[in-house]
C-alpha positions in Angstrom: -19.6 22.8 -1.5 -16.1 22.8 -0.5 -16.0 18.9 -0.1 -17.6 18.8 -3.9 -15.1 21.0 -5.0 -12.2 18.9 -3.3 -13.5 15.9 -5.1 -13.9 17.4 -8.8 -10.7 19.0 -8.3 -9.2 15.8 -6.9 -7.3 17.5 -4.4 -6.6 15.9 -0.9 -7.8 18.6 1.4 -9.1 22.1 1.8 -5.6 23.5 2.1 -4.7 22.0 -1.2 -7.7 23.2 -2.8 -6.7 26.9 -1.7 -3.5 26.6 -2.9 -4.5 25.2 -6.3 -7.1 28.5 -6.5 -4.4 30.8 -5.6 -1.8 29.4 -7.9 -4.4 29.7 -10.8 -5.8 33.5 -9.9 -2.2 34.4 -9.2 -1.0 34.1 -12.9 -3.8 36.4 -14.4 -2.8 38.7 -11.5 0.6 38.8 -12.7 -0.4 39.5 -16.3 -2.4 42.2 -14.7 0.2 43.9 -12.8 2.6 43.6 -15.7 0.1 45.7 -17.8 -0.4 48.4 -15.2 2.6 48.5 -14.5 3.0 47.8 -10.8 5.8 46.7 -9.1 4.6 45.9 -5.6 1.4 43.8 -7.2 3.7 41.8 -9.4 6.0 40.8 -6.5 2.7 40.0 -4.6 1.4 37.7 -7.2 4.5 36.1 -7.9 5.2 35.3 -4.2 1.5 33.9 -4.2 2.4 31.5 -7.2 5.8 30.5 -6.1 4.4 29.5 -2.6 1.4 27.8 -3.8 3.2 25.7 -6.5 5.9 24.4 -4.0 2.9 23.4 -1.8 1.3 21.6 -4.1 4.4 19.7 -5.2 5.2 19.0 -1.5 2.0 17.5 -1.1 2.3 15.5 -4.3 -1.0 17.0 -5.4 -2.9 15.1 -8.4 -3.7 18.6 -9.8 0.2 19.1 -10.5 0.4 16.1 -12.7 -2.9 17.1 -14.4 -1.4 20.3 -15.4 1.4 18.6 -17.1 -1.1 16.9 -19.1 -2.8 19.9 -20.5 0.7 21.5 -21.3 0.6 23.8 -18.2 3.6 21.7 -16.3 6.2 23.0 -14.2 8.4 24.5 -16.7 5.9 26.2 -18.6 4.6 27.8 -15.4 7.8 29.0 -14.5 8.5 30.5 -18.1 5.3 32.5 -18.4 6.3 34.1 -15.0 9.6 35.3 -16.5 8.0 36.2 -19.7 5.4 38.5 -17.6 8.5 39.6 -15.9 10.0 40.9 -19.2 6.8 42.4 -20.0 6.6 44.4 -16.9 10.2 45.8 -17.5 8.8 47.0 -20.9 5.7 48.4 -19.7 7.9 50.5 -17.2 9.8 51.9 -20.4 13.0 49.8 -19.5 13.3 48.1 -22.9 16.3 50.3 -23.7 18.0 49.8 -20.3 20.7 47.1 -20.0 18.8 45.1 -17.2 16.0 44.6 -19.9 18.7 42.7 -21.9 20.3 41.4 -19.1 17.2 39.5 -17.9 16.4 38.2 -21.3 19.8 36.7 -21.7 19.6 35.3 -17.9 16.4 33.6 -18.5 17.6 32.0 -22.1 20.8 30.8 -20.0 18.8 29.5 -17.4 16.6 27.4 -19.4 20.0 26.7 -21.4 21.1 24.8 -18.1 17.6 22.6 -17.7 18.8 20.2 -20.5 22.2 19.4 -19.0 20.6 19.3 -15.5 17.7 17.2 -16.6 19.7 14.7 -18.6 22.2 14.1 -15.6 19.5 13.5 -13.3 17.9 11.3 -15.1 21.3 9.6 -16.1 22.1 9.2 -12.5 18.6 7.7 -11.6 19.0 5.3 -14.4 22.6 3.9 -13.4 21.7 3.7 -10.0 18.5 1.7 -10.6 19.3 -1.9 -9.6 18.0 -4.6 -11.8 17.2 -6.6 -8.7 16.6 -4.9 -5.3 16.8 -6.6 -2.0 16.1 -6.6 1.8 17.9 -8.9 4.2 20.2 -10.4 1.5 24.0 -9.8 1.8 25.1 -8.2 -1.4 27.6 -6.0 0.1 30.1 -8.6 0.6 29.9 -9.7 -3.1 29.6 -6.2 -5.1 30.5 -2.8 -4.5 27.6 -0.4 -4.0 28.5 3.4 -3.5 26.6 5.6 -1.5 23.6 7.5 -3.0 24.0 11.1 -4.0 22.7 13.8 -1.4 18.9 14.1 -1.2 19.3 17.5 -1.7 20.5 17.0 -5.3 17.9 14.5 -6.2 14.8 15.1 -4.1 12.3 16.7 -6.5 15.5 18.1 -8.7 13.7 19.9 -11.4 11.5 22.0 -9.1 14.5 23.0 -7.1 16.5 23.9 -10.3 13.5 25.9 -11.4 13.4 27.7 -8.2 16.9 29.1 -8.6 15.3 31.8 -10.5 14.0 33.3 -7.6 17.0 35.0 -7.1 16.8 36.6 -10.5 13.3 37.5 -10.4 13.8 39.2 -6.8 16.9 40.9 -8.2 15.4 42.2 -11.2 12.1 43.6 -9.6 14.1 45.2 -6.8 16.7 46.7 -9.4 13.7 48.2 -11.3 12.1 49.7 -8.1 15.4 51.1 -6.9 16.5 51.9 -10.5 19.7 50.1 -9.9 20.8 47.9 -12.3 23.7 46.6 -10.1 20.9 45.3 -7.8 19.3 43.3 -10.8 22.6 42.1 -12.1 23.4 40.6 -8.6 20.2 38.6 -8.5 21.0 37.4 -12.1 24.4 36.7 -11.1 23.2 34.6 -8.0 20.7 32.7 -10.4 23.3 31.6 -13.0 25.9 31.0 -10.6 23.7 28.6 -8.5 22.3 26.9 -11.5 25.8 26.1 -12.9 27.0 24.9 -9.5 24.0 22.4 -9.2 25.0 21.2 -12.7 28.5 20.6 -12.0 27.6 19.2 -8.4 25.7 16.4 -10.4 28.6 15.6 -12.7 30.4 13.3 -10.3 27.6 10.9 -9.7 27.5 9.7 -13.4 31.4 8.4 -13.1 32.0 4.6 -12.7 32.9 5.0 -9.1 29.7 6.3 -8.0 27.4 4.0 -9.7 26.5 0.3 -9.0 28.1 -2.6 -11.2 26.2 -3.1 -14.3 23.2 -5.6 -14.3 25.0 -8.8 -15.3 27.5 -8.2 -12.0 24.4 -7.6 -9.9 22.5 -10.8 -11.3 25.8 -12.7 -10.8 25.7 -11.7 -7.2 22.1 -12.6 -6.4 22.6 -15.9 -7.9 25.7 -16.7 -5.7 24.1 -15.6 -2.6 20.9 -17.7 -3.8 23.2 -20.7 -3.8 24.7 -20.0 -0.6 21.1 -19.3 1.0 19.4 -22.3 -0.7 15.8 -21.0 -0.3 13.4 -23.9 -0.2 9.8 -21.9 -0.2 9.2 -19.0 -2.0 6.3 -16.3 -1.3 5.7 -14.8 -5.0 3.7 -11.3 -5.2 2.8 -9.0 -8.1 0.5 -6.0 -7.7 -0.2 -2.4 -7.7 0.7 0.1 -4.5 -2.8 -0.4 -3.0 -2.3 -4.0 -2.9 1.0 -4.3 -0.6 -1.5 -5.5 2.3 -1.8 -8.6 0.5 1.6 -9.7 0.6 2.3 -8.1 4.3 -0.2 -10.5 5.7 1.7 -13.4 5.0 5.0 -12.0 6.2 4.7 -13.3 9.9 3.9 -16.7 8.6 6.8 -16.8 6.5 8.9 -16.0 9.3 7.4 -19.1 11.3 8.1 -21.6 8.1 10.4 -24.8 9.3 12.1 -24.2 5.6 14.2 -21.5 4.4 11.7 -18.8 3.1 12.1 -16.2 0.4 9.8 -13.3 -1.0 9.7 -12.9 -4.6 8.2 -9.1 -5.4 7.7 -8.0 -9.2 7.1 -4.1 -8.7 9.2 -1.9 -6.7 6.5 0.0 -5.2 5.4 -3.1 -3.6 8.9 -3.2 -2.0 8.7 0.2 -1.1 5.4 -0.6 0.9 6.3 -3.9 2.3 6.0 -4.1 6.1 9.2 -4.9 8.2 10.5 -8.5 7.9 13.3 -10.8 8.8 12.8 -12.7 5.7 15.0 -12.4 2.6 13.0 -10.2 -0.1 14.0 -10.2 -3.7 12.1 -7.6 -6.1 12.8 -8.7 -9.6 10.8 -6.2 -12.0 12.4 -7.8 -15.2 10.5 -10.9 -16.2 13.7 -12.2 -18.3 15.7 -11.5 -15.2 13.4 -13.8 -12.8 13.3 -16.5 -15.4 17.2 -16.7 -15.3 17.5 -16.5 -11.7 19.0 -19.8 -9.7 16.0 -20.9 -8.0 17.4 -24.6 -8.2 16.6 -25.3 -4.3 13.0 -24.0 -4.4 10.5 -26.6 -3.8 7.4 -24.9 -3.1 5.9 -21.2 -4.4 3.2 -19.9 -2.7 1.2 -17.3 -4.6 -1.2 -14.6 -2.9 -2.9 -13.4 -5.7 -3.9 -14.1 -9.3 -2.1 -11.9 -11.5 -0.7 -12.2 -15.4 3.1 -12.0 -14.0 2.8 -15.4 -12.0 3.2 -17.3 -15.3 7.1 -16.1 -15.1 7.6 -18.4 -11.8 4.6 -20.9 -12.9 6.8 -21.9 -15.7 9.3 -23.8 -13.5 8.6 -27.4 -13.4 11.0 -28.2 -10.4 9.0 -26.5 -7.9 5.5 -27.0 -6.7 2.8 -23.8 -7.2 0.2 -23.1 -4.3 -2.3 -20.5 -4.6 -2.8 -19.4 -0.8 -4.9 -16.1 -1.5 -5.1 -13.0 0.6 -8.4 -13.6 2.2 -11.0 -16.4 2.6 -14.4 -15.3 1.7 -17.6 -15.8 -0.3 -16.8 -13.4 -3.0 -16.2 -14.5 -6.7 -12.3 -13.9 -6.2 -12.3 -16.8 -4.0 -13.3 -19.2 -6.9 -11.2 -17.4 -9.7 -10.9 -20.2 -12.4 -7.4 -19.2 -12.8 -6.7 -21.0 -9.7 -6.5 -24.3 -11.8 -3.2 -23.3 -13.1 -1.7 -24.2 -9.8 -0.6 -27.9 -8.3 -2.5 -27.1 -5.0 -4.9 -24.6 -3.8 -4.9 -24.1 0.1 -8.0 -23.0 1.9 -8.5 -22.3 5.3 -11.2 -25.0 6.1 -13.8 -27.2 4.6 -15.8 -24.2 3.5 -13.2 -23.4 0.8 -12.9 -26.8 -0.5 -16.8 -26.6 -1.1 -16.7 -23.4 -2.7 -14.5 -24.6 -5.7 -16.8 -27.8 -6.0 -19.8 -25.6 -6.1 -18.3 -23.2 -8.5 -17.0 -26.0 -10.7 -14.4 -23.8 -12.2 -11.9 -26.8 -12.9 -10.1 -27.0 -9.7 -10.0 -30.5 -8.6 -11.0 -31.7 -5.0 -7.9 -33.6 -4.6 -5.8 -30.6 -5.2 -7.3 -28.5 -2.3 -5.5 -28.8 1.1 -7.0 -27.1 4.2 -4.6 -25.3 6.4 -6.4 -22.9 8.5 -5.6 -19.2 8.6 -2.0 -18.8 10.3 -2.7 -15.0 10.4 -5.8 -15.3 12.7 -3.5 -16.5 15.8 -3.8 -13.0 17.3 -7.3 -13.1 17.3 -8.7 -14.0 21.0 -11.6 -15.9 21.7 -14.7 -14.1 23.5 -15.1 -14.6 27.1 -18.4 -12.5 27.1 -18.7 -8.6 28.2 -16.8 -7.7 31.4 -19.0 -6.7 33.9 -17.5 -3.3 34.5 -17.6 -1.8 31.1 -20.4 -1.3 28.3 -20.5 -3.5 25.2 -18.3 -2.4 22.2 -19.6 -3.1 18.5 -17.6 -2.5 15.8 -18.7 -1.2 12.4 -16.1 -2.9 9.9 -17.7 -2.1 6.4 -16.0 -3.2 3.1 -15.4 -0.8 0.5 -17.5 -0.4 -2.8 -15.5 -2.4 -5.0 -15.1 -2.1 -9.0 -18.6 -2.2 -9.8 -22.1 -0.8 -8.8 -23.4 -3.9 -7.4 -25.4 -2.9 -4.3 -24.2 -5.8 -2.4 -20.6 -4.9 -2.3 -20.7 -2.6 0.8 -23.3 -1.5 3.5 -22.0 1.8 3.6 -24.3 3.4 0.8 -27.8 2.2 1.7 -27.4 0.8 5.4 -24.2 2.4 7.0 -25.9 5.5 8.3 -28.7 3.5 9.8 -26.4 1.1 11.4 -24.6 3.6 13.1 -27.5 5.8 14.2 -29.2 2.7 15.9 -26.1 1.7 17.7 -25.3 5.2 19.2 -28.9 5.5 20.3 -29.0 2.0 21.4 -30.3 1.4 25.0 -28.7 0.2 27.1 -25.9 2.1 25.7 -22.9 0.7 23.6 -19.8 2.0 22.4 -19.1 2.1 18.6 -16.0 1.7 16.7 -16.1 2.6 13.2 -13.2 1.2 11.0 -13.9 1.3 7.2 -12.0 -0.3 4.6 -9.0 1.6 3.4 -10.0 1.8 -0.2 -13.5 3.1 0.8 -14.4 6.1 -1.5 -11.4 5.7 -3.9 -13.8 4.8 -6.7 -17.3 6.0 -5.7 -18.0 9.7 -4.8 -21.1 8.5 -3.3 -19.2 6.2 -0.9 -16.6 8.5 -0.2 -19.6 11.0 0.9 -21.5 8.5 3.1 -18.2 7.5 4.7 -17.9 11.2 5.5 -21.4 11.4 7.2 -20.9 8.4 9.1 -17.8 9.8 10.5 -19.6 12.9 11.2 -22.3 10.9 13.0 -20.1 9.2 15.2 -18.1 12.1 16.2 -21.2 13.9 17.3 -22.4 11.0 19.2 -18.6 11.0 20.9 -19.0 15.0 21.9 -22.3 14.5 23.1 -21.5 11.3 25.1 -18.5 13.4 26.6 -20.7 16.2 27.9 -23.2 13.9 29.5 -22.5 13.7 33.1 -23.6 10.1 33.3 -20.2 9.2 31.5 -17.2 9.8 33.5 -13.5 9.3 32.6 -10.4 8.2 34.6 -8.4 11.2 34.0 -5.5 10.0 35.9 -5.3 6.8 33.9 -5.8 8.5 30.7 -3.0 10.9 31.7 -0.7 8.0 32.4 -1.8 6.2 29.0 -1.1 9.1 26.9 2.4 9.5 28.7 2.8 6.0 27.9 1.8 6.2 24.2 4.0 9.2 23.7 7.0 7.4 25.2 6.6 4.3 23.0 6.1 6.6 19.9 9.4 8.5 20.6 10.9 5.0 21.0 9.7 3.9 17.9 10.6 7.0 16.2 14.2 6.5 17.2 14.1 2.7 16.1 12.6 3.6 12.8 13.6 7.1 12.0 17.1 6.2 10.6 16.1 3.3 8.4 15.6 5.3 5.4 18.3 5.3 2.5 19.0 7.5 -0.2 18.0 5.2 -3.1 17.2 1.8 -4.1 20.7 0.9 -4.6 21.9 2.0 -1.1 18.5 0.2 0.5 19.6 -2.6 -1.3 23.3 -2.4 0.1 22.3 -1.7 3.6 19.0 -3.7 3.8 19.9 -6.5 6.2 17.4 -6.3 9.2 18.7 -5.7 12.7 17.1 -8.8 14.4 17.2 -7.2 17.9 15.6 -3.9 16.6 12.8 -5.7 14.8 11.9 -7.6 17.9 11.9 -4.3 19.8 9.6 -2.8 17.4 7.3 -5.6 17.5 7.3 -5.4 21.1 6.7 -1.8 21.5 3.8 -1.9 18.9 2.0 -4.2 21.1 2.6 -2.1 24.0 1.4 0.8 21.9 -1.7 -1.0 21.4 -2.5 -1.7 24.7 -1.8 1.9 25.8 -4.0 3.2 22.8 -7.4 1.5 24.2 -6.5 3.0 27.7 -6.0 6.3 26.4 -9.7 7.2 26.2 -12.9 6.1 28.0 -14.1 2.7 27.2 -17.4 4.2 26.3 -16.1 6.7 23.9 -17.4 6.0 20.2 -14.3 6.2 17.7 -13.5 6.4 14.1 -10.5 4.4 13.4 -8.5 4.8 10.1 -4.9 4.1 9.2 -2.8 0.9 9.9 -2.7 1.4 13.4 -4.7 0.0 15.6 -4.9 -3.0 13.2 -8.1 -4.5 12.3 -7.5 -7.5 14.7 -6.7 -5.4 17.7 -10.2 -4.0 16.9 -11.7 -7.6 17.0 -10.1 -8.3 20.5 -11.5 -5.0 21.9 -14.9 -5.6 20.6 -18.1 -7.9 21.3 -19.6 -8.1 18.3 -19.3 -6.7 14.8 -21.4 -5.3 11.9 -20.0 -5.7 8.4 -20.3 -6.9 4.7 -19.4 -10.1 2.7 -15.4 -10.0 2.7 -12.7 -11.8 4.4 -13.3 -9.7 7.7 -16.0 -11.7 8.4 -14.6 -15.2 7.9 -11.7 -13.6 10.2 -14.1 -12.4 12.9 -15.6 -15.6 13.2 -12.4 -17.0 14.7 -13.0 -14.8 18.1 -16.7 -16.8 18.4 -18.3 -13.6 18.8 -21.9 -12.4 17.7 -21.4 -10.8 14.2 -24.2 -9.2 11.7 -23.9 -9.0 8.0 -25.8 -6.3 5.9 -27.6 -7.7 3.0 -27.5 -4.5 1.2 -28.6 -6.1 -2.3 -31.9 -7.4 -0.5 -31.8 -11.1 -1.4 -33.6 -11.9 1.8 -32.4 -14.0 4.5 -32.4 -17.6 3.3 -31.2 -16.7 -0.3 -28.3 -14.7 1.5 -27.5 -17.5 3.5 -27.4 -20.0 0.6 -25.2 -17.6 -1.4 -22.8 -16.7 1.3 -21.5 -19.3 3.7 -20.0 -17.0 6.2 -23.5 -15.8 7.2 -25.0 -19.0 8.1 -24.3 -17.9 11.7 -24.9 -14.1 11.6 -27.9 -12.0 12.4 -28.7 -10.9 8.8 -29.6 -7.0 8.6 -31.9 -5.4 6.1 -30.8 -1.8 4.9 -33.0 -0.3 7.7 -31.0 -2.3 10.3 -33.9 -3.1 12.4 -32.4 -6.5 13.2 -29.5 -4.8 15.3 -31.7 -5.5 18.5 -31.3 -9.1 18.2 -27.2 -8.7 17.6 -27.3 -6.6 20.9 -29.3 -8.9 22.9 -26.8 -11.8 22.1 -23.9 -9.6 23.4 -25.9 -8.5 26.7 -27.3 -11.9 27.2 -24.5 -14.7 25.8 -26.5 -17.7 27.4 -29.5 -16.8 25.4 -27.9 -16.3 22.0 -29.5 -18.9 19.9 -26.8 -18.7 17.4 -23.9 -19.5 19.7 -23.7 -23.2 18.7 -24.2 -22.0 14.7 -21.2 -20.0 15.3 -18.9 -22.8 16.7 -19.8 -25.0 14.2 -19.3 -22.4 11.4 -16.0 -21.6 12.7 -14.6 -25.3 12.5 -16.0 -25.2 8.7 -14.6 -22.0 7.6 -11.3 -22.1 9.4 -10.8 -25.8 10.4 -10.0 -27.0 13.7 -8.3 -25.4 16.4 -5.8 -28.3 17.0 -3.3 -28.8 15.7 -2.6 -25.2 15.3 -3.0 -23.4 11.8 0.8 -22.8 11.7 1.6 -26.5 12.2 -0.8 -27.4 9.5 0.7 -25.0 7.2 4.3 -26.3 7.8 3.0 -29.7 7.2 1.3 -29.1 4.0 4.6 -27.1 3.0 6.6 -29.9 3.7 4.4 -32.7 2.2 4.3 -30.6 -1.0 8.2 -30.3 -1.1 8.4 -33.9 -0.8 6.4 -34.4 -4.1 8.3 -31.8 -5.8 11.6 -33.5 -4.8 10.1 -37.1 -5.9 9.0 -35.7 -9.3 12.8 -34.0 -9.8 14.4 -37.5 -8.6 11.9 -39.1 -11.2 13.1 -36.8 -13.9 16.9 -37.4 -13.1 16.1 -41.2 -13.5 14.7 -40.9 -17.0 18.0 -39.0 -17.9 20.1 -41.6 -16.2 18.3 -44.4 -17.7 18.1 -42.9 -21.4 15.3 -43.4 -23.8 13.0 -41.2 -25.5 12.1 -39.4 -22.2 16.0 -37.7 -22.6 15.0 -35.6 -25.3 11.8 -34.2 -23.3 14.1 -33.7 -20.2 16.8 -31.9 -21.9 14.2 -29.3 -23.6 14.3 -25.9 -22.7 11.1 -24.7 -20.5 8.2 -24.1 -22.6 9.6 -26.4 -25.5 8.8 -30.0 -26.0 10.4 -33.0 -27.9 9.2 -33.4 -31.5 6.6 -36.1 -32.1 6.3 -38.5 -34.9 4.5 -36.5 -37.6 5.5 -32.8 -36.7 7.4 -31.0 -39.1 10.9 -29.4 -38.1 10.5 -26.3 -36.1 6.7 -25.7 -37.7 3.5 -25.9 -35.7 1.0 -29.0 -36.9 -2.2 -27.3 -36.2 
């Protein structure tokens, strides 16, 4: 029942639900206490509403934003509490007392100060918002960017300003209880004084010396840096906050390019969620600003997603445009017809080329280049299960998707059956469950299924821990735990001071410390090793969050169960046995026909009875009938092992850059020679030369 209430209220936890309920009940209690009247009851109810409201705001609860939509926002809630306090004074027969009029005057003045406070905070934020935000770009030597205002002033300012009424409310209640006007006026004075000081403290930050330069100067500084840096290869990305992983997966590849790389983002929220990188990053929210940016040295543009804002860079003819995607699977997204707008489409292996041929969406075969998957380099090849531990099976289902297609995920129909059979397997295996981070975000049924699967695994882990047959090396676990604590402390030390006051300050101070960056990468690898050593190798585990990463789970597993997604294609790089669930009930042959990545898989029905075949392949690798099929499929999906994928990728970049340069030289040659092509070459992007028969400035059809 509690989980249902949490889902309906759209809150994140039982604590948030409790705070929401207390806040909702607190206001009727305030009214009742005012009508009775009872000063202690009113004070208690007021305290509950203050604390619950503050807690929900600190948690960023969805309920808070919903209340604003129904005209019960933060200001209204404070006003209601203050009006009820006035009602309480009237019911206490204090309407003729000066404290009554003092309270009314205080709250009128208090709300009068909200307007300049809100105007100042908005003005400061707008003036400090950069037209272009950057990382690893030296703008500090080109323009002056002042420090951000203290976080105390601009972090949740409306909430802080409104909470200054606490002194007045407390003073008035205490004055009424003690029959002392002086106490009430003291509280009123404190509230008004603090409110005025808050407003005055903001004033200096709207002056010119406290604000960054105007947009024109910032954009000129960025162009000056671009001319000095001369980027050659751009990774372009636009998307929502939840899609940041799509660009993060390419950061390491960009760092390994032989050409000068640059990352262009279109949304500030993506920049905020971008993983650490040494590559220069430019976030340009405005399309006009991007189209006027000096990218004349760029020859190759890489696109990780098909989105509408791609058009702002696709219009530039001096560079070649490539769709590289954010995963390689048999989903329809991998053969999006939009892909034909690019000069080339890069796929991991032959399978990607064939998908486009079969889909017949307009992407020509000669425009497809096989470059492997550089991101798969960390995945280790399987050498069989070591004799001193039990097999580990990874269950990594994808999420429910945007529609209700039963083939999207195994969570709904097969997940519990899969987990039950794995935790009950004889001989025993260990189960790792790592769901997609989007699981349950759209479908309440998928969220509930995920919670049931989690409960199954945790119960099985507890049962195994209590079984005398399973023993743990306490000393090793203690040592690993101490190592984890040491690494986490050092990571916190290295990353704790990296947050900047606001976007402008982060842009100014955003140059990466390469030594620190490399140490963090090394420590994360050490953390991963210590993490797996910190619990017994027979312990079932639910793994959520960013760490350990999916590929780390691949490396400690001996087999995987998943759904149709890029996870399967990536896991094939390991050469390990795997199973894929046919949740839509297509049948083995049709399922294999529609999905290339499952051709070497054990196909599971929703009751998961076929899991025995997978487990047998893990226990007796020499008798695995699908071993050779997996090797062939790996070559087909991901390309050859040699040359290395990053070398293939760099070669493809170099060849395409050469094509772009050849085209540009050809255009320059036409201009030099003269003739009818000159008018075309001089036309602005998006325009063309007039042809005979065209009317001046008017379309012909």
